[in-house]
C-alpha positions as a LaTeX table, in Angstrom:
\begin{tabular}{lrrr}
\hline
Residue & $x$ (\AA) & $y$ (\AA) & $z$ (\AA) \\
\hline
Met1 & 0.16 & $-0.11$ & 0.00 \\
Thr2 & 1.26 & 3.47 & $-0.93$ \\
Glu3 & 0.08 & 6.76 & 0.69 \\
Ser4 & 1.59 & 10.30 & 0.65 \\
Gly5 & 1.60 & 13.39 & 2.68 \\
Asp6 & 1.20 & 16.69 & 0.64 \\
Gln7 & 3.10 & 14.72 & $-2.19$ \\
Leu8 & 6.32 & 15.31 & $-0.84$ \\
Leu9 & 6.95 & 12.14 & 0.99 \\
Ala10 & 5.32 & 8.49 & $-0.13$ \\
Leu11 & 4.87 & 5.67 & 2.39 \\
Lys12 & 4.61 & 2.22 & 1.18 \\
Val13 & 4.05 & $-0.55$ & 3.78 \\
Met14 & 3.76 & $-4.39$ & 2.49 \\
Arg15 & 3.90 & $-7.65$ & 4.28 \\
Leu16 & 6.55 & $-10.25$ & 3.83 \\
Thr17 & 5.55 & $-13.64$ & 3.23 \\
Arg18 & 7.11 & $-16.68$ & 1.34 \\
Pro19 & 5.39 & $-18.12$ & $-1.59$ \\
Met20 & 3.40 & $-21.36$ & $-1.61$ \\
Leu21 & 3.50 & $-24.66$ & $-3.64$ \\
Val22 & 0.37 & $-25.39$ & $-5.72$ \\
Ala23 & 0.05 & $-28.21$ & $-8.34$ \\
Pro24 & $-1.52$ & $-27.63$ & $-11.45$ \\
Gln25 & $-4.85$ & $-29.08$ & $-12.60$ \\
Ile26 & $-4.81$ & $-31.51$ & $-15.05$ \\
Ile27 & $-8.17$ & $-32.05$ & $-17.04$ \\
Thr28 & $-7.93$ & $-33.81$ & $-20.27$ \\
Cys29 & $-10.74$ & $-36.05$ & $-22.28$ \\
Glu30 & $-10.46$ & $-37.88$ & $-25.64$ \\
Pro31 & $-10.77$ & $-36.00$ & $-28.83$ \\
Lys32 & $-14.22$ & $-37.66$ & $-29.40$ \\
Asp33 & $-15.57$ & $-36.24$ & $-26.31$ \\
Leu34 & $-18.11$ & $-33.29$ & $-26.45$ \\
Pro35 & $-15.30$ & $-30.62$ & $-25.24$ \\
Gln36 & $-12.76$ & $-32.03$ & $-27.61$ \\
Gln37 & $-9.77$ & $-29.78$ & $-28.04$ \\
Ser38 & $-10.93$ & $-27.05$ & $-25.49$ \\
Tyr39 & $-9.06$ & $-28.67$ & $-22.49$ \\
His40 & $-5.90$ & $-29.18$ & $-24.21$ \\
Asn41 & $-6.20$ & $-25.54$ & $-25.60$ \\
Val42 & $-6.58$ & $-24.31$ & $-22.11$ \\
Leu43 & $-3.63$ & $-26.33$ & $-20.60$ \\
Gln44 & $-1.30$ & $-25.12$ & $-23.40$ \\
Asn45 & $-1.90$ & $-21.52$ & $-21.99$ \\
Asp46 & $-1.10$ & $-22.61$ & $-18.42$ \\
Pro47 & 2.31 & $-21.39$ & $-17.46$ \\
Thr48 & 2.79 & $-24.70$ & $-15.45$ \\
Val49 & 2.48 & $-26.63$ & $-18.27$ \\
Val50 & 5.50 & $-27.92$ & $-20.09$ \\
Ser51 & 5.59 & $-26.23$ & $-23.67$ \\
Gly52 & 5.31 & $-28.44$ & $-26.50$ \\
Cys53 & 3.37 & $-31.41$ & $-24.41$ \\
Glu54 & 0.41 & $-32.93$ & $-26.12$ \\
Thr55 & $-1.72$ & $-32.94$ & $-22.84$ \\
Gly56 & $-1.08$ & $-31.87$ & $-19.11$ \\
Leu57 & $-0.35$ & $-35.66$ & $-18.23$ \\
Glu58 & 3.28 & $-35.41$ & $-19.69$ \\
Leu59 & 3.83 & $-32.41$ & $-17.02$ \\
Gly60 & 7.07 & $-33.83$ & $-14.77$ \\
Ser61 & 7.85 & $-30.55$ & $-12.90$ \\
Gly62 & 5.72 & $-31.25$ & $-9.80$ \\
Gln63 & 4.58 & $-28.47$ & $-7.58$ \\
Phe64 & 5.36 & $-24.81$ & $-8.36$ \\
Met65 & 6.03 & $-21.78$ & $-6.33$ \\
Leu66 & 3.17 & $-19.17$ & $-6.33$ \\
Leu67 & 3.58 & $-15.82$ & $-5.40$ \\
Pro68 & 1.57 & $-14.26$ & $-2.72$ \\
Gln69 & $-1.71$ & $-12.88$ & $-4.32$ \\
Ser70 & $-3.24$ & $-11.31$ & $-1.07$ \\
Phe71 & $-2.32$ & $-10.31$ & 2.35 \\
Gly72 & $-2.80$ & $-13.77$ & 3.29 \\
Asn73 & $-3.29$ & $-15.29$ & 7.01 \\
Ile74 & $-1.66$ & $-14.53$ & 10.06 \\
Tyr75 & $-1.76$ & $-17.18$ & 13.03 \\
Leu76 & $-1.12$ & $-16.60$ & 16.63 \\
Gly77 & 2.54 & $-17.31$ & 17.53 \\
Glu78 & 3.83 & $-17.00$ & 13.73 \\
Thr79 & 6.12 & $-13.70$ & 12.87 \\
Phe80 & 4.47 & $-11.10$ & 11.49 \\
Ser81 & 6.92 & $-9.56$ & 8.82 \\
Ser82 & 6.45 & $-5.73$ & 7.20 \\
Tyr83 & 8.41 & $-3.70$ & 4.80 \\
Ile84 & 8.07 & $-0.01$ & 5.65 \\
Cys85 & 9.38 & 2.30 & 2.92 \\
Val86 & 9.34 & 6.49 & 3.05 \\
His87 & 10.43 & 7.76 & $-0.51$ \\
Asn88 & 11.17 & 11.29 & $-1.28$ \\
Cys89 & 8.95 & 12.11 & $-4.36$ \\
Thr90 & 10.34 & 15.77 & $-4.75$ \\
Thr91 & 13.48 & 17.51 & $-6.21$ \\
Tyr92 & 14.59 & 18.92 & $-3.10$ \\
Gln93 & 15.59 & 17.98 & 0.24 \\
Val94 & 13.28 & 17.06 & 2.81 \\
Glu95 & 14.88 & 17.41 & 6.56 \\
Gly96 & 13.48 & 15.92 & 10.20 \\
Val97 & 12.05 & 12.81 & 8.97 \\
Val98 & 11.36 & 10.53 & 11.35 \\
Val99 & 9.23 & 7.29 & 11.19 \\
Lys100 & 7.60 & 5.22 & 13.80 \\
Ala101 & 5.50 & 2.11 & 13.57 \\
Asp102 & 3.16 & 0.82 & 16.42 \\
Leu103 & 1.23 & $-2.42$ & 16.65 \\
Lys104 & $-2.22$ & $-2.29$ & 18.37 \\
Ser105 & $-4.38$ & $-5.09$ & 19.31 \\
Asn106 & $-7.40$ & $-5.31$ & 21.90 \\
Asn107 & $-5.09$ & $-5.61$ & 24.88 \\
Ser108 & $-1.57$ & $-4.00$ & 24.08 \\
His109 & 0.19 & $-1.52$ & 22.32 \\
Ile110 & 3.74 & $-2.18$ & 20.54 \\
Thr111 & 6.36 & $-0.19$ & 19.67 \\
Leu112 & 8.23 & $-1.73$ & 16.79 \\
Pro113 & 11.83 & $-0.55$ & 16.33 \\
Leu114 & 12.83 & 0.95 & 12.90 \\
Asn115 & 16.39 & 1.35 & 11.87 \\
Glu116 & 17.66 & 1.62 & 15.46 \\
Lys117 & 21.38 & 2.20 & 14.45 \\
Gln118 & 20.42 & 5.21 & 12.34 \\
Gln119 & 19.71 & 8.44 & 14.13 \\
Asn120 & 16.89 & 10.38 & 14.21 \\
Pro121 & 15.78 & 12.65 & 12.44 \\
Ile122 & 16.92 & 12.09 & 9.01 \\
Thr123 & 17.15 & 14.12 & 5.64 \\
Leu124 & 16.00 & 12.82 & 2.62 \\
Gly125 & 17.48 & 14.16 & $-0.63$ \\
Pro126 & 15.57 & 14.02 & $-4.25$ \\
Asp127 & 14.45 & 10.43 & $-4.69$ \\
Asp128 & 16.12 & 9.05 & $-1.51$ \\
Thr129 & 14.39 & 6.30 & 0.43 \\
Phe130 & 14.32 & 5.20 & 4.05 \\
Asp131 & 13.15 & 1.69 & 4.75 \\
Asp132 & 13.27 & $-1.04$ & 7.04 \\
Val133 & 12.03 & $-4.46$ & 7.84 \\
Ile134 & 10.20 & $-4.99$ & 11.29 \\
His135 & 9.35 & $-8.45$ & 12.46 \\
Tyr136 & 6.76 & $-9.13$ & 15.50 \\
Glu137 & 5.70 & $-12.30$ & 17.05 \\
Val138 & 1.88 & $-12.22$ & 17.36 \\
Lys139 & 1.04 & $-13.11$ & 20.82 \\
Glu140 & $-2.94$ & $-12.44$ & 20.68 \\
Cys141 & $-5.66$ & $-13.42$ & 18.27 \\
Gly142 & $-8.15$ & $-10.86$ & 16.90 \\
Thr143 & $-8.19$ & $-7.71$ & 15.01 \\
His144 & $-4.42$ & $-6.02$ & 14.66 \\
Ile145 & $-3.84$ & $-2.32$ & 13.32 \\
Leu146 & $-0.38$ & $-1.76$ & 12.03 \\
Val147 & 0.15 & 2.30 & 12.41 \\
Cys148 & 2.66 & 4.22 & 10.40 \\
Glu149 & 3.58 & 7.80 & 11.58 \\
Val150 & 5.88 & 10.01 & 9.27 \\
His151 & 7.00 & 13.46 & 10.50 \\
Phe152 & 9.09 & 15.80 & 8.71 \\
Ile153 & 9.65 & 19.63 & 8.02 \\
Thr154 & 8.28 & 21.23 & 4.89 \\
Pro155 & 10.65 & 23.59 & 2.67 \\
Ala156 & 8.75 & 26.42 & 4.33 \\
Gly157 & 10.17 & 25.14 & 7.47 \\
Leu158 & 6.67 & 23.89 & 8.91 \\
Ala159 & 6.71 & 20.84 & 10.86 \\
His160 & 4.12 & 18.14 & 9.30 \\
Ser161 & 3.06 & 14.71 & 9.81 \\
Phe162 & 0.78 & 12.10 & 8.46 \\
Arg163 & $-0.36$ & 8.49 & 9.73 \\
Lys164 & $-1.80$ & 5.54 & 8.19 \\
Phe165 & $-3.51$ & 2.64 & 9.26 \\
Phe166 & $-3.36$ & $-1.02$ & 8.15 \\
Lys167 & $-5.64$ & $-3.78$ & 9.74 \\
Phe168 & $-5.29$ & $-7.42$ & 9.64 \\
Gln169 & $-6.85$ & $-10.43$ & 11.62 \\
Val170 & $-4.77$ & $-12.95$ & 13.80 \\
Met171 & $-6.36$ & $-16.31$ & 13.85 \\
Lys172 & $-5.97$ & $-19.47$ & 16.11 \\
Pro173 & $-3.88$ & $-21.75$ & 14.33 \\
Leu174 & $-4.08$ & $-24.57$ & 16.80 \\
Asp175 & $-6.88$ & $-26.23$ & 19.01 \\
Val176 & $-5.22$ & $-27.36$ & 22.37 \\
Lys177 & $-7.47$ & $-29.88$ & 24.48 \\
Thr178 & $-6.43$ & $-31.47$ & 27.83 \\
Lys179 & $-7.65$ & $-34.02$ & 30.16 \\
Phe180 & $-6.35$ & $-34.77$ & 33.64 \\
Tyr181 & $-6.25$ & $-38.18$ & 35.41 \\
Asn182 & $-5.72$ & $-38.05$ & 39.39 \\
Val183 & $-4.70$ & $-41.59$ & 40.88 \\
Glu184 & $-4.29$ & $-42.46$ & 44.41 \\
Thr185 & $-0.77$ & $-42.75$ & 43.97 \\
Asp186 & $-0.13$ & $-39.05$ & 44.01 \\
Glu187 & 0.47 & $-39.31$ & 40.06 \\
Ile188 & $-1.12$ & $-37.13$ & 37.64 \\
Phe189 & $-1.44$ & $-38.03$ & 33.98 \\
Leu190 & $-1.96$ & $-35.29$ & 31.25 \\
Glu191 & $-3.58$ & $-36.27$ & 27.98 \\
Ala192 & $-3.04$ & $-33.06$ & 25.57 \\
Gln193 & $-4.94$ & $-33.18$ & 21.98 \\
Ile194 & $-3.44$ & $-30.80$ & 19.32 \\
Gln195 & $-5.57$ & $-30.43$ & 16.18 \\
Asn196 & $-4.40$ & $-28.20$ & 13.41 \\
Ile197 & $-6.88$ & $-25.80$ & 12.52 \\
Thr198 & $-5.34$ & $-23.90$ & 9.92 \\
Thr199 & $-5.86$ & $-24.02$ & 6.20 \\
Gly200 & $-2.83$ & $-26.37$ & 5.14 \\
Pro201 & $-0.31$ & $-28.95$ & 6.81 \\
Ile202 & 2.18 & $-28.20$ & 9.71 \\
Cys203 & 4.84 & $-30.16$ & 11.16 \\
Leu204 & 5.16 & $-30.29$ & 14.86 \\
Glu205 & 8.67 & $-29.59$ & 15.71 \\
Lys206 & 8.27 & $-29.42$ & 19.47 \\
Val207 & 5.51 & $-30.63$ & 22.05 \\
Glu208 & 6.95 & $-29.96$ & 25.45 \\
Leu209 & 5.25 & $-30.12$ & 29.07 \\
Glu210 & 7.17 & $-27.37$ & 31.41 \\
Ser211 & 5.92 & $-28.38$ & 34.74 \\
Ser212 & 5.84 & $-25.83$ & 37.47 \\
Asp213 & 8.15 & $-26.02$ & 40.59 \\
Asn214 & 5.86 & $-28.64$ & 42.17 \\
Tyr215 & 6.31 & $-31.24$ & 39.72 \\
Ile216 & 8.40 & $-33.57$ & 37.61 \\
Val217 & 7.16 & $-34.63$ & 34.44 \\
Ser218 & 7.80 & $-37.56$ & 32.41 \\
Pro219 & 7.06 & $-37.70$ & 28.60 \\
Leu220 & 5.06 & $-41.07$ & 27.73 \\
Asn221 & 5.56 & $-40.27$ & 23.91 \\
Thr222 & 8.14 & $-42.85$ & 23.30 \\
Leu223 & 8.36 & $-46.72$ & 22.85 \\
Pro224 & 11.00 & $-48.77$ & 25.20 \\
Asn225 & 13.61 & $-48.65$ & 22.88 \\
Gly226 & 13.43 & $-45.00$ & 22.67 \\
Glu227 & 11.78 & $-44.47$ & 19.38 \\
Ser228 & 8.93 & $-42.00$ & 19.09 \\
Val229 & 5.57 & $-43.45$ & 18.88 \\
Phe230 & 4.67 & $-40.78$ & 16.12 \\
Thr231 & 6.43 & $-40.60$ & 12.57 \\
Ser232 & 9.66 & $-38.49$ & 12.07 \\
Lys233 & 8.21 & $-35.52$ & 10.91 \\
Asn234 & 4.82 & $-35.33$ & 13.14 \\
Met235 & 2.72 & $-33.83$ & 10.27 \\
Leu236 & $-0.23$ & $-32.74$ & 10.87 \\
His237 & $-2.88$ & $-32.03$ & 7.90 \\
Ser238 & $-5.62$ & $-29.69$ & 8.21 \\
Lys239 & $-8.22$ & $-30.36$ & 10.54 \\
Asn240 & $-6.10$ & $-33.46$ & 11.63 \\
Ser241 & $-4.94$ & $-34.02$ & 15.76 \\
Cys242 & $-2.83$ & $-35.94$ & 17.72 \\
Gln243 & $-2.43$ & $-36.83$ & 21.59 \\
Phe244 & 0.74 & $-36.47$ & 23.82 \\
Leu245 & 0.35 & $-38.26$ & 27.25 \\
Tyr246 & 2.65 & $-36.99$ & 30.09 \\
Cys247 & 3.10 & $-38.31$ & 33.89 \\
Leu248 & 3.61 & $-35.88$ & 36.59 \\
Lys249 & 4.90 & $-36.86$ & 39.90 \\
Pro250 & 5.21 & $-34.48$ & 42.71 \\
Lys251 & 8.44 & $-33.37$ & 44.26 \\
Pro252 & 9.52 & $-35.19$ & 47.51 \\
Glu253 & 9.02 & $-32.26$ & 49.81 \\
Leu254 & 5.67 & $-31.75$ & 48.43 \\
Ala255 & 4.38 & $-35.55$ & 48.36 \\
Asn256 & 5.39 & $-35.61$ & 52.10 \\
Asp257 & 3.01 & $-32.64$ & 52.92 \\
Val258 & $-0.89$ & $-33.41$ & 52.25 \\
Lys259 & $-2.07$ & $-30.04$ & 52.62 \\
Ala260 & 0.48 & $-28.37$ & 50.10 \\
Leu261 & $-0.20$ & $-31.24$ & 47.59 \\
Arg262 & $-3.98$ & $-30.80$ & 47.63 \\
Ala263 & $-3.32$ & $-26.94$ & 46.67 \\
Ala264 & $-0.77$ & $-27.57$ & 44.27 \\
Asn265 & $-3.28$ & $-27.58$ & 41.36 \\
Ala266 & $-0.97$ & $-25.38$ & 38.84 \\
Ile267 & 1.17 & $-28.17$ & 37.02 \\
Gly268 & 2.98 & $-26.24$ & 34.33 \\
Lys269 & 2.56 & $-25.04$ & 30.49 \\
Leu270 & 2.57 & $-26.83$ & 27.16 \\
Asp271 & 5.26 & $-25.31$ & 24.82 \\
Ile272 & 4.66 & $-25.71$ & 21.13 \\
Val273 & 6.96 & $-25.40$ & 17.99 \\
Trp274 & 5.48 & $-25.77$ & 14.34 \\
Arg275 & 6.54 & $-25.07$ & 10.85 \\
Ser276 & 4.40 & $-24.49$ & 8.12 \\
Asn277 & 4.13 & $-23.69$ & 4.37 \\
Leu278 & 8.12 & $-23.49$ & 3.39 \\
Gly279 & 9.45 & $-23.60$ & 6.91 \\
Glu280 & 7.78 & $-20.30$ & 8.49 \\
Arg281 & 8.19 & $-20.97$ & 12.21 \\
Gly282 & 5.06 & $-20.73$ & 15.00 \\
His283 & 5.51 & $-20.55$ & 18.69 \\
Leu284 & 2.70 & $-21.16$ & 21.23 \\
Gln285 & 2.80 & $-21.65$ & 24.92 \\
Thr286 & $-0.59$ & $-22.50$ & 26.95 \\
Ser287 & $-1.39$ & $-20.58$ & 30.06 \\
Gln288 & $-0.89$ & $-22.50$ & 33.31 \\
Leu289 & $-2.73$ & $-25.63$ & 33.02 \\
Gln290 & $-4.83$ & $-26.53$ & 36.24 \\
Arg291 & $-5.52$ & $-30.22$ & 37.34 \\
Ile292 & $-8.77$ & $-31.16$ & 39.10 \\
Pro293 & $-8.50$ & $-30.54$ & 42.86 \\
Leu294 & $-8.21$ & $-33.51$ & 44.81 \\
Glu295 & $-11.12$ & $-34.86$ & 47.00 \\
Gln296 & $-10.89$ & $-34.15$ & 50.54 \\
Thr297 & $-10.63$ & $-37.50$ & 52.06 \\
Asp298 & $-9.44$ & $-38.65$ & 55.17 \\
Ile299 & $-7.23$ & $-41.55$ & 54.34 \\
Gln300 & $-5.43$ & $-42.79$ & 50.85 \\
Met301 & $-4.25$ & $-46.45$ & 50.53 \\
Ser302 & $-2.29$ & $-47.80$ & 47.70 \\
Val303 & $-0.09$ & $-51.14$ & 47.43 \\
Ile304 & 3.23 & $-50.63$ & 47.40 \\
Asp305 & 4.86 & $-54.14$ & 46.92 \\
Ala306 & 3.14 & $-57.06$ & 44.85 \\
Thr307 & 3.93 & $-59.56$ & 42.47 \\
Asn308 & 2.52 & $-59.57$ & 38.83 \\
Ile309 & 2.32 & $-63.28$ & 38.61 \\
Ile310 & 1.60 & $-66.15$ & 40.76 \\
Lys311 & 1.08 & $-69.68$ & 40.39 \\
Ile312 & $-2.22$ & $-71.18$ & 41.65 \\
Gly313 & $-2.60$ & $-72.27$ & 45.19 \\
Asp314 & 0.53 & $-70.47$ & 46.23 \\
Pro315 & $-0.17$ & $-67.88$ & 48.75 \\
Phe316 & $-0.06$ & $-64.28$ & 47.28 \\
Thr317 & 1.18 & $-61.58$ & 49.85 \\
Phe318 & 1.04 & $-58.14$ & 49.00 \\
Val319 & 1.84 & $-54.86$ & 51.03 \\
Cys320 & $-0.38$ & $-51.78$ & 51.45 \\
Lys321 & 0.38 & $-48.56$ & 52.63 \\
Val322 & $-2.36$ & $-46.16$ & 54.36 \\
Ile323 & $-1.97$ & $-42.17$ & 54.68 \\
Asn324 & $-3.83$ & $-40.09$ & 57.12 \\
Thr325 & $-4.53$ & $-37.30$ & 54.72 \\
Ser326 & $-6.83$ & $-35.36$ & 57.15 \\
Glu327 & $-5.96$ & $-32.95$ & 59.99 \\
Lys328 & $-6.80$ & $-34.83$ & 62.66 \\
Pro329 & $-5.58$ & $-38.32$ & 64.13 \\
Ile330 & $-7.07$ & $-41.44$ & 63.28 \\
Glu331 & $-7.47$ & $-44.85$ & 64.87 \\
Leu332 & $-7.77$ & $-47.56$ & 62.03 \\
Glu333 & $-8.81$ & $-51.44$ & 61.93 \\
Ala334 & $-8.43$ & $-53.25$ & 58.83 \\
Lys335 & $-10.46$ & $-56.27$ & 57.65 \\
Leu336 & $-10.13$ & $-58.07$ & 54.23 \\
Asp337 & $-13.32$ & $-60.61$ & 54.25 \\
Ser338 & $-13.37$ & $-63.18$ & 51.26 \\
Lys339 & $-16.44$ & $-65.73$ & 51.16 \\
Ala340 & $-15.56$ & $-69.21$ & 49.91 \\
Ala341 & $-17.76$ & $-69.96$ & 47.02 \\
Phe342 & $-18.09$ & $-71.94$ & 43.83 \\
Gly343 & $-16.17$ & $-69.97$ & 41.11 \\
Cys344 & $-14.40$ & $-67.58$ & 43.90 \\
Asp345 & $-11.09$ & $-65.93$ & 42.76 \\
Tyr346 & $-9.45$ & $-66.30$ & 46.01 \\
Thr347 & $-9.63$ & $-67.28$ & 49.45 \\
Gly348 & $-8.32$ & $-65.59$ & 52.47 \\
Ser349 & $-9.77$ & $-63.43$ & 55.39 \\
Ala350 & $-8.08$ & $-60.85$ & 57.45 \\
Glu351 & $-8.86$ & $-58.69$ & 60.33 \\
Phe352 & $-6.74$ & $-56.78$ & 62.61 \\
Tyr353 & $-5.71$ & $-53.56$ & 64.46 \\
Leu354 & $-3.61$ & $-50.82$ & 62.54 \\
Gly355 & $-3.40$ & $-48.21$ & 65.46 \\
Asn356 & $-3.11$ & $-44.54$ & 65.68 \\
Ile357 & $-2.01$ & $-42.82$ & 62.77 \\
Asp358 & $-1.00$ & $-38.86$ & 63.18 \\
Pro359 & $-1.88$ & $-36.42$ & 60.38 \\
Gly360 & 0.23 & $-36.66$ & 57.20 \\
Lys361 & 1.76 & $-40.11$ & 58.69 \\
Ser362 & 1.52 & $-43.47$ & 57.05 \\
Lys363 & 1.57 & $-47.12$ & 58.09 \\
Glu364 & 2.17 & $-50.29$ & 56.31 \\
Phe365 & 0.53 & $-53.54$ & 56.70 \\
Pro366 & 0.70 & $-56.95$ & 54.45 \\
Leu367 & $-2.37$ & $-59.01$ & 53.45 \\
Thr368 & $-2.09$ & $-62.77$ & 52.15 \\
Val369 & $-4.78$ & $-64.38$ & 49.81 \\
Cys370 & $-4.78$ & $-67.69$ & 48.33 \\
Pro371 & $-5.84$ & $-67.58$ & 44.44 \\
Ala372 & $-8.12$ & $-70.30$ & 43.40 \\
Lys373 & $-8.69$ & $-69.34$ & 39.78 \\
Leu374 & $-6.77$ & $-69.10$ & 36.72 \\
Gly375 & $-6.27$ & $-65.94$ & 34.99 \\
Leu376 & $-6.53$ & $-62.23$ & 36.08 \\
Ile377 & $-8.09$ & $-62.02$ & 39.48 \\
Lys378 & $-8.76$ & $-58.79$ & 41.66 \\
Val379 & $-8.55$ & $-58.45$ & 45.35 \\
Thr380 & $-11.54$ & $-56.77$ & 46.76 \\
Asn381 & $-13.41$ & $-55.88$ & 49.73 \\
Leu382 & $-10.87$ & $-54.14$ & 51.88 \\
Val383 & $-12.40$ & $-52.13$ & 54.69 \\
Leu384 & $-10.95$ & $-49.63$ & 56.48 \\
Thr385 & $-12.57$ & $-48.33$ & 59.60 \\
Asn386 & $-11.91$ & $-45.03$ & 61.46 \\
Leu387 & $-12.74$ & $-46.05$ & 65.24 \\
Met388 & $-12.81$ & $-42.73$ & 66.32 \\
Met389 & $-15.28$ & $-41.58$ & 63.70 \\
Lys390 & $-17.20$ & $-44.88$ & 63.35 \\
Arg391 & $-16.48$ & $-44.25$ & 59.76 \\
Asn392 & $-15.78$ & $-47.27$ & 57.24 \\
Tyr393 & $-13.50$ & $-46.83$ & 53.70 \\
Glu394 & $-14.16$ & $-49.72$ & 51.06 \\
Phe395 & $-11.86$ & $-50.31$ & 48.68 \\
Asp396 & $-13.59$ & $-52.65$ & 45.58 \\
Asp397 & $-10.25$ & $-52.64$ & 43.40 \\
Val398 & $-7.22$ & $-53.19$ & 45.68 \\
Val399 & $-4.90$ & $-54.99$ & 43.36 \\
Gln400 & $-5.01$ & $-57.24$ & 40.51 \\
Val401 & $-2.75$ & $-60.29$ & 39.68 \\
Phe402 & $-2.30$ & $-62.66$ & 36.77 \\
Val403 & $-2.34$ & $-66.48$ & 38.44 \\
Val404 & $-0.65$ & $-69.36$ & 35.98 \\
Asp405 & $-0.96$ & $-73.25$ & 36.54 \\
Ser406 & 1.69 & $-74.84$ & 38.40 \\
Asp407 & 3.53 & $-75.71$ & 35.12 \\
His408 & 4.03 & $-72.11$ & 34.00 \\
Gln409 & 7.47 & $-70.65$ & 34.99 \\
Asn410 & 7.86 & $-67.10$ & 36.38 \\
Gly411 & 9.36 & $-64.43$ & 34.39 \\
Glu412 & 8.04 & $-65.92$ & 30.61 \\
Ala413 & 7.17 & $-63.37$ & 28.03 \\
Phe414 & 4.02 & $-62.20$ & 29.90 \\
Gln415 & 3.99 & $-58.99$ & 31.72 \\
Met416 & 1.49 & $-57.44$ & 33.72 \\
Asn417 & 1.40 & $-53.51$ & 33.63 \\
Lys418 & 2.06 & $-52.35$ & 37.50 \\
Phe419 & $-0.39$ & $-49.53$ & 37.28 \\
Val420 & $-3.13$ & $-49.84$ & 39.54 \\
Arg421 & $-6.02$ & $-47.49$ & 40.17 \\
Tyr422 & $-7.78$ & $-47.42$ & 43.53 \\
Asp423 & $-11.76$ & $-46.01$ & 43.79 \\
Leu424 & $-12.58$ & $-44.79$ & 46.91 \\
Val425 & $-15.66$ & $-45.77$ & 48.55 \\
Glu426 & $-16.89$ & $-44.18$ & 51.59 \\
Thr427 & $-19.87$ & $-45.88$ & 53.58 \\
Arg428 & $-21.09$ & $-45.06$ & 56.89 \\
\hline
\end{tabular}
């Protein structure tokens, strides 16, 4: 765009962007068809068709670079580049020339530097030009206005200025959705779904979770041999999406402080870098992600030692750990009830006194059952009773174990997942 002030200076503002790759549309038909040679004649006039070809099917040059035909799309996180030029259209000098560029949005007003190494004001001789290229990473969606202001002194010695406005829209490039999964072991699993909502393909260069000061993050997006679960380029076409999984564990000093752990809901930010078109870089960082607050329960129970595979008929012993997450001392009694019946998974009962547990403290205790069925069995019906409050806490899924026959050797190719989730059901 070109504007002038009193026909002394001309202001030109142009957006700098890379070309696009386009493929020619090949349309042909047999001479006996109704269009006859019409398609052939159109192809011969197409600049993307090799001269002398009988049809566009002989085209072997693939895609072509198309120069931008319009302002184009600008997405959040991309770098907006613009060329600003002030030209002296007169036959005499124009003194005191100062050029300023500001970028305004709904919530910000940024001053963009122009020729920082050159002292202002400057003098433009006849047909001289003052120009520069500005770069700015857009950090907000919505309407943006580039304000270019030119100050100068007329030949009559009068100060003069003019401003021009250039409006453009910044759109959202990615749709990021997150899901949190809390487990009784204080671990947090974060699933992040990233969808490409631009008009073209993008290549995800980096997707990282920058954890807060309270957590340690472990990405779960690689195979045991270190290979990524995605393709090497992580290419996402328009409207396509992919998922990333992360595991967060509280730092040791936080894990021992139940009250602080309940309040530590901020887990970190997702940092995403992608490339689009011909390598144009985009960068996006989410706001602080908040996990679902932990439920206010009086106790927390987990299994800290258990075998994955056992033989049928052999006693199976596992160790449980109970933590007092309340603010008052508790007095606990444990009871594991197993009713012997046809087709039952295991046999074994226990009832014993755990004693007093202070707030934030824990106590471990072993339990033993005898499996009576092959396959995957689940130990249930563990009840912890708070004798002070006369309140029962029932655990319907304590631990799972795979039972094999006596000829099966432990350590074969079968492996169990050690992760167990516990659901707490409170009964009165």
